[in-house]
C-alpha positions in Angstrom: -15.9 8.1 -7.0 -12.7 9.8 -7.9 -11.0 5.7 -7.7 -13.9 4.5 -10.0 -13.0 7.4 -12.8 -9.0 6.6 -12.4 -10.1 2.9 -13.2 -12.5 3.8 -16.4 -9.8 5.6 -17.2 -7.0 3.4 -17.4 -9.3 1.3 -19.2 -9.6 3.7 -21.9 -6.0 4.0 -22.0 -5.2 0.4 -22.1 -7.9 -0.2 -25.0 -6.5 2.8 -27.1 -3.0 1.3 -26.6 -4.2 -2.4 -27.5 -5.9 -1.0 -30.8 -2.8 1.2 -31.7 -0.7 -2.2 -31.5 -3.4 -3.8 -33.6 -2.7 -1.2 -36.2 0.9 -1.4 -36.3 0.5 -5.5 -36.6 -2.0 -5.1 -39.3 0.2 -2.7 -40.9 3.1 -4.8 -40.9 2.1 -7.7 -42.3 1.3 -6.0 -45.7 
């Protein structure tokens, strides 16, 4: 149960970082 919480939390962190990276790339492109 606890491991599952940590696992889903990791996925949230990774997707957040990916989103930030995508925003930075879009900003650099302009």
